[in-house]
N, C-alpha and C positions, 0 to 999 in steps of 0.2 A: 504494500500500500504506500501511496505517496505521503510525504510529510505535509503538514498543514499549509506550509508556505508554497507548496507545489500544486495544490488543488485549484482548479479553475471551474468555470461553469460547464465545461465539457465533461467533467467528472460527475455531474449530477445524474441522478436516476432518470430514466425515461419518464416523461410526463412531469418531471420536477417534483416527484413524490418525496415528501420528507419522511425519511426512514428512522431518523434519530433526532429527538428534540434538541434544539440549540445548535444543530449542525451547520446552519447557514454562516456562522462565524468562520468556518473553515474554507469558504469559497470566495475567491476574489471576484465579486460581482461586477466590479468596474471594468473587467476585461472585455465585456461585450457592448459597452456604450458606443454611441455614434458621435457624441459631442462631449467636450470637456470644458471645465470652467477655467476662466482666466480672470485676473483681478487687477483693478487699478486701486491699490491700497491708499493712494493719496486722497481718495474719496471716502474711504471707510471710516465710520464713526464708532465702530466696535460695539454696535448695539446688540448683535447676536440674533437678529430676526431671521437671518438665513438658516442658522442652526435650529431655531425653533420649528421652522417649516420643513426642514429636510426629512423626507420620509425614511431615509436610511440611517439617520443619526450619525452621519459621517463627517459633519462639519464641527470643528472645534477651534479655539484660539491658537494661533501659532506663538512663537517666542515674543513677537512684537505686540501681541494682543489682538491682531487682526484675525478674523474668522476665515478659515480655509478648509476646503473639502479634501478628504483623504482619497487620492486617485484609485486606490485598490478597492474602495467600496462605493464610490460615486458612480451612479448609473447614467448621469448626464440628462436627467429629466428636465432641468431648467427651472424648477420651482424656486430655488434660491435666487436666481436671477430675477424672476418675476416679483418676488417679495422684497428684495433689497430696496430700501427707501432712497438710497443715494446713487444707485446705478453702478456700484462698485464691481459687480459681477457681470461677466459676459460669457456667452457660450460660443465655442468655435468647433467646427467639424474636426473630427479625429483625422489625423494624417495616416495614410497607409504605411 
């Protein structure tokens, strides 16, 4: 079996059936996103609204206190961009 760090969405059961409670923490769900987040931190007011609305709970403050998504878990849904009151977050297409 692969280690936790090596598991991706390709290792999930057919039909995405959850066979073990809490197992989603072992899959890097960000591997299949089509867009990624970019930031203009000069606009960030460190309010945390993006983190409150993130359905994956993958946004947290970085060392400077600005909120940033973890690329291993971010699915690129864009909810954080839509909810950000200052326009700090932008979504860009993933490059092949």
